[in-house]
Short mmCIF file of the C-alpha atoms (twelve columns), coordinates in Angstrom:
data_MODEL
# 
_entry.id   MODEL 
# 
loop_
_atom_site.group_PDB 
_atom_site.id 
_atom_site.type_symbol 
_atom_site.label_atom_id 
_atom_site.label_alt_id 
_atom_site.label_comp_id 
_atom_site.label_asym_id 
_atom_site.label_seq_id 
_atom_site.Cartn_x 
_atom_site.Cartn_y 
_atom_site.Cartn_z 
_atom_site.pdbx_PDB_model_num 
ATOM 1   C CA . MET A 1   -125.044 99.044  166.669 1 
ATOM 2   C CA . THR A 2   -123.507 95.145  166.838 1 
ATOM 3   C CA . LYS A 3   -126.224 92.674  168.243 1 
ATOM 4   C CA . PRO A 4   -124.790 90.215  171.020 1 
ATOM 5   C CA . PHE A 5   -125.563 87.146  169.322 1 
ATOM 6   C CA . ALA A 6   -123.163 88.335  166.768 1 
ATOM 7   C CA . HIS A 7   -120.534 89.046  168.961 1 
ATOM 8   C CA . SER A 8   -120.725 85.456  170.621 1 
ATOM 9   C CA . ARG A 9   -120.683 84.148  167.216 1 
ATOM 10  C CA . ILE A 10  -117.522 85.780  166.374 1 
ATOM 11  C CA . ARG A 11  -115.926 84.945  169.783 1 
ATOM 12  C CA . SER A 12  -116.755 81.195  169.155 1 
ATOM 13  C CA . ARG A 13  -115.398 81.110  165.570 1 
ATOM 14  C CA . LEU A 14  -112.269 82.931  167.013 1 
ATOM 15  C CA . LEU A 15  -111.837 80.043  170.010 1 
ATOM 16  C CA . TRP A 16  -112.394 77.456  167.246 1 
ATOM 17  C CA . LEU A 17  -109.513 78.732  164.955 1 
ATOM 18  C CA . ALA A 18  -107.212 78.615  168.198 1 
ATOM 19  C CA . SER A 19  -107.973 75.173  168.935 1 
ATOM 20  C CA . LEU A 20  -107.183 73.935  165.665 1 
ATOM 21  C CA . LEU A 21  -103.859 76.213  165.519 1 
ATOM 22  C CA . ALA A 22  -102.950 74.359  168.835 1 
ATOM 23  C CA . LEU A 23  -103.463 70.963  167.894 1 
ATOM 24  C CA . ALA A 24  -101.450 71.113  164.215 1 
ATOM 25  C CA . THR A 25  -98.398  72.818  165.857 1 
ATOM 26  C CA . ALA A 26  -98.651  70.224  168.967 1 
ATOM 27  C CA . ALA A 27  -98.835  67.345  166.094 1 
ATOM 28  C CA . ALA A 28  -96.205  68.979  163.873 1 
ATOM 29  C CA . PRO A 29  -92.893  67.795  165.918 1 
ATOM 30  C CA . ALA A 30  -94.574  64.632  165.896 1 
ATOM 31  C CA . LEU A 31  -94.982  64.106  161.932 1 
ATOM 32  C CA . ALA A 32  -91.648  65.697  161.242 1 
ATOM 33  C CA . GLN A 33  -89.458  63.167  163.204 1 
ATOM 34  C CA . PRO A 34  -87.665  60.860  161.577 1 
ATOM 35  C CA . ALA A 35  -88.414  56.899  162.105 1 
ATOM 36  C CA . PRO A 36  -85.646  55.379  164.348 1 
ATOM 37  C CA . ALA A 37  -82.913  53.944  162.313 1 
ATOM 38  C CA . ALA A 38  -82.535  49.997  162.912 1 
ATOM 39  C CA . PRO A 39  -79.465  49.028  164.489 1 
ATOM 40  C CA . LEU A 40  -76.762  47.805  162.553 1 
ATOM 41  C CA . ALA A 41  -75.872  43.980  162.299 1 
ATOM 42  C CA . ASN A 42  -73.292  41.749  161.318 1 
ATOM 43  C CA . VAL A 43  -70.889  44.728  159.977 1 
ATOM 44  C CA . VAL A 44  -67.345  44.471  160.419 1 
ATOM 45  C CA . ALA A 45  -64.811  46.758  159.969 1 
ATOM 46  C CA . LEU A 46  -61.848  45.926  157.799 1 
ATOM 47  C CA . SER A 47  -58.601  47.422  156.192 1 
ATOM 48  C CA . ALA A 48  -55.571  45.772  154.172 1 
ATOM 49  C CA . SER A 49  -52.201  47.222  152.664 1 
ATOM 50  C CA . ALA A 50  -49.622  46.349  150.046 1 
ATOM 51  C CA . SER A 51  -46.467  48.165  149.492 1 
ATOM 52  C CA . VAL A 52  -43.592  48.088  147.018 1 
ATOM 53  C CA . GLU A 53  -40.110  48.958  146.686 1 
ATOM 54  C CA . VAL A 54  -38.912  51.077  143.989 1 
ATOM 55  C CA . ALA A 55  -35.559  52.721  143.113 1 
ATOM 56  C CA . ASN A 56  -35.303  56.517  143.214 1 
ATOM 57  C CA . ASP A 57  -34.983  58.127  140.291 1 
ATOM 58  C CA . TRP A 58  -35.038  61.936  141.146 1 
ATOM 59  C CA . LEU A 59  -31.524  63.522  142.760 1 
ATOM 60  C CA . THR A 60  -31.833  67.010  144.147 1 
ATOM 61  C CA . LEU A 61  -28.410  69.171  144.433 1 
ATOM 62  C CA . VAL A 62  -28.475  72.368  146.596 1 
ATOM 63  C CA . LEU A 63  -25.173  74.437  146.121 1 
ATOM 64  C CA . SER A 64  -24.914  77.348  148.068 1 
ATOM 65  C CA . THR A 65  -22.141  79.804  149.139 1 
ATOM 66  C CA . SER A 66  -21.826  82.723  151.793 1 
ATOM 67  C CA . ARG A 67  -19.962  85.898  151.778 1 
ATOM 68  C CA . GLU A 68  -19.428  88.695  154.218 1 
ATOM 69  C CA . GLY A 69  -18.126  92.304  154.405 1 
ATOM 70  C CA . PRO A 70  -18.853  95.524  155.975 1 
ATOM 71  C CA . ASP A 71  -20.903  97.036  153.280 1 
ATOM 72  C CA . ALA A 72  -24.485  95.284  152.498 1 
ATOM 73  C CA . ASN A 73  -24.192  96.391  148.570 1 
ATOM 74  C CA . ALA A 74  -20.897  94.946  147.755 1 
ATOM 75  C CA . VAL A 75  -21.629  91.696  149.744 1 
ATOM 76  C CA . GLN A 76  -25.008  91.231  147.938 1 
ATOM 77  C CA . ALA A 77  -23.280  92.013  144.771 1 
ATOM 78  C CA . GLN A 78  -20.642  89.329  145.413 1 
ATOM 79  C CA . LEU A 79  -23.484  86.796  145.645 1 
ATOM 80  C CA . ARG A 80  -24.967  87.519  142.874 1 
ATOM 81  C CA . GLN A 81  -21.966  87.345  140.623 1 
ATOM 82  C CA . ALA A 82  -21.436  83.944  142.360 1 
ATOM 83  C CA . LEU A 83  -25.386  83.032  141.467 1 
ATOM 84  C CA . ASP A 84  -24.736  84.377  138.072 1 
ATOM 85  C CA . ALA A 85  -21.528  82.499  136.859 1 
ATOM 86  C CA . ALA A 86  -23.395  79.274  138.322 1 
ATOM 87  C CA . LEU A 87  -26.405  80.205  136.331 1 
ATOM 88  C CA . THR A 88  -24.510  80.691  133.114 1 
ATOM 89  C CA . GLU A 89  -22.355  76.945  133.486 1 
ATOM 90  C CA . ALA A 90  -25.857  75.222  134.628 1 
ATOM 91  C CA . ARG A 91  -28.398  76.711  131.540 1 
ATOM 92  C CA . LYS A 92  -25.704  74.849  129.197 1 
ATOM 93  C CA . ALA A 93  -26.688  71.456  130.564 1 
ATOM 94  C CA . ALA A 94  -30.494  72.077  131.001 1 
ATOM 95  C CA . LYS A 95  -33.042  69.430  130.101 1 
ATOM 96  C CA . PRO A 96  -36.827  69.364  130.827 1 
ATOM 97  C CA . GLY A 97  -37.318  66.222  133.543 1 
ATOM 98  C CA . GLN A 98  -33.802  65.303  133.073 1 
ATOM 99  C CA . LEU A 99  -31.929  68.134  134.497 1 
ATOM 100 C CA . GLU A 100 -33.809  71.495  135.798 1 
ATOM 101 C CA . VAL A 101 -32.263  74.497  137.351 1 
ATOM 102 C CA . GLN A 102 -34.175  76.756  139.952 1 
ATOM 103 C CA . SER A 103 -32.694  79.894  141.743 1 
ATOM 104 C CA . GLY A 104 -33.067  78.939  145.603 1 
ATOM 105 C CA . ALA A 105 -33.044  81.522  148.826 1 
ATOM 106 C CA . PHE A 106 -31.094  84.388  148.560 1 
ATOM 107 C CA . SER A 107 -30.703  86.190  152.132 1 
ATOM 108 C CA . LEU A 108 -28.246  89.230  153.408 1 
ATOM 109 C CA . PHE A 109 -28.453  90.043  157.394 1 
ATOM 110 C CA . PRO A 110 -26.559  92.289  159.517 1 
ATOM 111 C CA . ARG A 111 -23.963  91.221  162.079 1 
ATOM 112 C CA . TYR A 112 -24.121  93.235  165.490 1 
ATOM 113 C CA . ALA A 113 -21.173  93.809  167.833 1 
ATOM 114 C CA . PRO A 114 -21.576  92.220  171.102 1 
ATOM 115 C CA . PRO A 115 -23.836  94.499  173.759 1 
ATOM 116 C CA . GLN A 116 -21.225  97.085  175.806 1 
ATOM 117 C CA . GLN A 117 -21.843  97.129  179.761 1 
ATOM 118 C CA . ARG A 118 -22.415  100.793 181.102 1 
ATOM 119 C CA . SER A 119 -21.175  102.009 184.271 1 
ATOM 120 C CA . SER A 120 -24.490  101.916 185.545 1 
ATOM 121 C CA . GLY A 121 -24.916  98.478  184.542 1 
ATOM 122 C CA . ALA A 122 -27.626  98.641  181.646 1 
ATOM 123 C CA . ALA A 123 -26.317  96.911  178.977 1 
ATOM 124 C CA . VAL A 124 -26.261  98.985  175.600 1 
ATOM 125 C CA . PRO A 125 -26.796  97.113  172.171 1 
ATOM 126 C CA . GLY A 126 -23.957  96.836  170.057 1 
ATOM 127 C CA . GLY A 127 -23.725  98.299  166.592 1 
ATOM 128 C CA . ILE A 128 -23.964  96.967  162.879 1 
ATOM 129 C CA . THR A 129 -20.432  95.851  162.501 1 
ATOM 130 C CA . GLY A 130 -20.677  94.439  159.119 1 
ATOM 131 C CA . TRP A 131 -23.149  92.045  156.607 1 
ATOM 132 C CA . GLN A 132 -23.483  88.490  155.851 1 
ATOM 133 C CA . GLY A 133 -25.405  86.686  153.356 1 
ATOM 134 C CA . ASN A 134 -26.039  83.322  151.395 1 
ATOM 135 C CA . VAL A 135 -27.235  82.374  148.047 1 
ATOM 136 C CA . GLU A 136 -28.441  78.962  146.968 1 
ATOM 137 C CA . LEU A 137 -28.972  77.221  143.794 1 
ATOM 138 C CA . LEU A 138 -31.132  74.095  143.039 1 
ATOM 139 C CA . ILE A 139 -30.106  71.339  140.255 1 
ATOM 140 C CA . GLN A 140 -32.377  68.584  140.034 1 
ATOM 141 C CA . GLY A 141 -33.733  65.640  137.424 1 
ATOM 142 C CA . ARG A 142 -33.180  62.184  136.663 1 
ATOM 143 C CA . ASP A 143 -30.078  62.197  134.767 1 
ATOM 144 C CA . THR A 144 -27.987  61.609  137.900 1 
ATOM 145 C CA . ALA A 145 -24.751  61.154  135.638 1 
ATOM 146 C CA . ALA A 146 -25.328  64.768  133.983 1 
ATOM 147 C CA . ILE A 147 -26.253  66.494  137.507 1 
ATOM 148 C CA . THR A 148 -23.409  65.180  139.512 1 
ATOM 149 C CA . SER A 149 -20.991  66.170  136.194 1 
ATOM 150 C CA . LEU A 150 -22.447  69.686  136.227 1 
ATOM 151 C CA . VAL A 151 -21.768  69.889  140.066 1 
ATOM 152 C CA . GLY A 152 -18.019  69.786  138.992 1 
ATOM 153 C CA . ARG A 153 -17.744  72.180  136.677 1 
ATOM 154 C CA . ILE A 154 -19.483  74.742  138.903 1 
ATOM 155 C CA . GLY A 155 -16.783  76.848  140.614 1 
ATOM 156 C CA . THR A 156 -18.566  79.523  142.676 1 
ATOM 157 C CA . LEU A 157 -20.835  77.375  144.558 1 
ATOM 158 C CA . THR A 158 -20.311  74.270  147.027 1 
ATOM 159 C CA . VAL A 159 -22.637  71.185  147.482 1 
ATOM 160 C CA . SER A 160 -24.850  71.793  150.896 1 
ATOM 161 C CA . ARG A 161 -27.499  69.009  150.344 1 
ATOM 162 C CA . LEU A 162 -27.903  66.161  148.323 1 
ATOM 163 C CA . SER A 163 -31.220  63.855  148.406 1 
ATOM 164 C CA . PHE A 164 -33.032  60.946  146.400 1 
ATOM 165 C CA . SER A 165 -36.732  60.944  146.228 1 
ATOM 166 C CA . LEU A 166 -39.035  59.069  143.835 1 
ATOM 167 C CA . SER A 167 -40.621  60.892  140.907 1 
ATOM 168 C CA . ARG A 168 -44.789  61.232  140.622 1 
ATOM 169 C CA . GLN A 169 -43.994  59.476  136.956 1 
ATOM 170 C CA . ALA A 170 -42.332  56.745  138.395 1 
ATOM 171 C CA . ARG A 171 -45.023  56.485  141.739 1 
ATOM 172 C CA . ASP A 172 -47.704  56.663  139.375 1 
ATOM 173 C CA . LYS A 173 -46.350  53.560  137.285 1 
ATOM 174 C CA . VAL A 174 -46.021  51.413  140.544 1 
ATOM 175 C CA . GLU A 175 -49.019  52.758  142.122 1 
ATOM 176 C CA . ALA A 176 -51.899  50.699  140.009 1 
ATOM 177 C CA . ASP A 177 -50.386  47.442  140.692 1 
ATOM 178 C CA . VAL A 178 -49.860  48.442  144.442 1 
ATOM 179 C CA . THR A 179 -54.005  49.400  144.567 1 
ATOM 180 C CA . ALA A 180 -54.556  45.596  142.890 1 
ATOM 181 C CA . GLN A 181 -52.621  43.961  145.874 1 
ATOM 182 C CA . ALA A 182 -54.154  46.069  148.647 1 
ATOM 183 C CA . ILE A 183 -57.968  45.455  147.298 1 
ATOM 184 C CA . ALA A 184 -57.272  41.760  146.877 1 
ATOM 185 C CA . ARG A 185 -55.880  41.426  150.263 1 
ATOM 186 C CA . PHE A 186 -58.981  43.357  151.596 1 
ATOM 187 C CA . ARG A 187 -61.287  40.682  149.687 1 
ATOM 188 C CA . GLU A 188 -59.318  38.017  151.207 1 
ATOM 189 C CA . ARG A 189 -59.640  39.509  154.585 1 
ATOM 190 C CA . ALA A 190 -63.299  39.907  153.971 1 
ATOM 191 C CA . GLY A 191 -63.549  36.165  152.822 1 
ATOM 192 C CA . ALA A 192 -61.830  34.663  155.638 1 
ATOM 193 C CA . VAL A 193 -64.054  36.659  158.091 1 
ATOM 194 C CA . THR A 194 -66.999  35.969  157.051 1 
ATOM 195 C CA . GLN A 195 -66.154  32.335  157.211 1 
ATOM 196 C CA . ALA A 196 -64.674  32.829  160.725 1 
ATOM 197 C CA . PHE A 197 -67.971  33.830  161.328 1 
ATOM 198 C CA . GLY A 198 -69.842  31.158  159.913 1 
ATOM 199 C CA . MET A 199 -71.669  33.261  157.086 1 
ATOM 200 C CA . GLY A 200 -72.298  32.302  153.397 1 
ATOM 201 C CA . SER A 201 -71.434  35.346  152.256 1 
ATOM 202 C CA . TYR A 202 -70.663  39.346  152.572 1 
ATOM 203 C CA . THR A 203 -71.559  42.779  150.694 1 
ATOM 204 C CA . LEU A 204 -69.177  45.672  150.535 1 
ATOM 205 C CA . ARG A 205 -70.856  48.442  152.729 1 
ATOM 206 C CA . GLU A 206 -68.225  51.321  152.622 1 
ATOM 207 C CA . VAL A 207 -64.761  51.344  151.363 1 
ATOM 208 C CA . SER A 208 -61.969  53.780  151.011 1 
ATOM 209 C CA . VAL A 209 -58.669  53.364  149.030 1 
ATOM 210 C CA . SER A 210 -55.583  56.073  149.740 1 
ATOM 211 C CA . GLY A 211 -52.041  56.063  148.960 1 
ATOM 212 C CA . ASP A 212 -49.151  57.368  151.184 1 
ATOM 213 C CA . GLU A 213 -48.292  60.813  149.458 1 
ATOM 214 C CA . PRO A 214 -44.682  61.778  149.055 1 
ATOM 215 C CA . GLY A 215 -43.138  63.732  151.327 1 
ATOM 216 C CA . GLN A 216 -39.605  65.621  151.569 1 
ATOM 217 C CA . PRO A 217 -36.616  63.916  149.937 1 
ATOM 218 C CA . VAL A 218 -34.806  62.002  152.105 1 
ATOM 219 C CA . VAL A 219 -31.109  63.359  152.385 1 
ATOM 220 C CA . ARG A 220 -28.345  60.483  151.656 1 
ATOM 221 C CA . ASN A 221 -25.356  62.749  152.338 1 
ATOM 222 C CA . MET A 222 -24.495  66.167  153.900 1 
ATOM 223 C CA . MET A 223 -21.504  67.813  151.830 1 
ATOM 224 C CA . ARG A 224 -19.997  70.893  153.983 1 
ATOM 225 C CA . ALA A 225 -16.558  72.687  153.523 1 
ATOM 226 C CA . GLN A 226 -14.689  69.515  153.951 1 
ATOM 227 C CA . ALA A 227 -16.292  68.215  150.629 1 
ATOM 228 C CA . SER A 228 -15.223  71.388  148.817 1 
ATOM 229 C CA . SER A 229 -12.201  70.374  147.284 1 
ATOM 230 C CA . MET A 230 -13.693  66.911  145.635 1 
ATOM 231 C CA . VAL A 231 -17.078  69.173  144.338 1 
ATOM 232 C CA . MET A 232 -14.641  71.830  142.391 1 
ATOM 233 C CA . ALA A 233 -12.529  69.463  140.605 1 
ATOM 234 C CA . ASP A 234 -13.910  68.245  137.398 1 
ATOM 235 C CA . ASN A 235 -15.078  64.744  138.622 1 
ATOM 236 C CA . PRO A 236 -18.725  63.471  138.978 1 
ATOM 237 C CA . LEU A 237 -20.051  63.479  142.794 1 
ATOM 238 C CA . PRO A 238 -20.322  60.405  143.878 1 
ATOM 239 C CA . THR A 239 -23.769  59.121  144.910 1 
ATOM 240 C CA . GLU A 240 -26.266  56.427  145.860 1 
ATOM 241 C CA . ALA A 241 -29.871  56.377  145.331 1 
ATOM 242 C CA . GLY A 242 -31.250  53.797  147.247 1 
ATOM 243 C CA . ASN A 243 -35.074  52.666  147.286 1 
ATOM 244 C CA . ALA A 244 -38.357  54.257  148.157 1 
ATOM 245 C CA . GLN A 245 -41.512  52.674  149.442 1 
ATOM 246 C CA . VAL A 246 -45.013  53.064  147.875 1 
ATOM 247 C CA . THR A 247 -47.995  51.752  150.219 1 
ATOM 248 C CA . VAL A 248 -51.852  52.054  149.309 1 
ATOM 249 C CA . ASN A 249 -53.913  51.431  152.130 1 
ATOM 250 C CA . VAL A 250 -57.252  49.994  151.745 1 
ATOM 251 C CA . SER A 251 -60.140  50.078  154.711 1 
ATOM 252 C CA . GLY A 252 -63.548  49.816  154.858 1 
ATOM 253 C CA . THR A 253 -66.930  47.813  156.345 1 
ATOM 254 C CA . VAL A 254 -68.655  44.637  154.912 1 
ATOM 255 C CA . GLN A 255 -71.844  43.147  155.928 1 
ATOM 256 C CA . LEU A 256 -71.952  39.602  156.915 1 
ATOM 257 C CA . ALA A 257 -74.740  37.624  155.642 1 
ATOM 258 C CA . LYS A 258 -76.311  33.946  156.291 1 
# 
């Protein structure tokens, strides 16, 4: 049988341990909290940019044709025949980077009769009366003369879209120079701001350099049915490339010092 004195000693030790645990738990959040950061002072945000115009060097032509008829298989066969003939001619002139050939969209969809009106007033959907399809061929590259000459030799498709853009290779050639110009302008601006605030020097804190990503080629000319006779003739297609703009932006913050 346990003596009362032993019970008292055990109870006292448990109370002592509970007190230590409570103190440790209360002190832990205070110890875990980081010291408050010193407020930023004499920090200025700046930005600068530079750009240059470069002649577009990448021509993209989209050739297409449409067919329609009462039978879906017949329409599809006609489209495939027109595309195969164009591909046969285009592959003869294909050169990587200079004249590249790629098949485009191929679509076939039904045509429906107008809805019929019943005597009760309800409209009944019309049935399929025929099929219509469209096929595209993409020709693109740097050799503008070869591409436009090839278009004149393709008789089964006509030009539906024409666009010029700047190739990645041409963009990379000038982007390094434009980046250097943008950084120089950023440093100039930082120096001018430092002087305007009556400070003696500055140090870079953060800086970001970004260039504009090339978007979709700008369509310079739209060739429709009216241009079919010119395209079908054995003459080069007249084109005008125009220019593209390469821009680099530099932004960041500087710490001014006396």
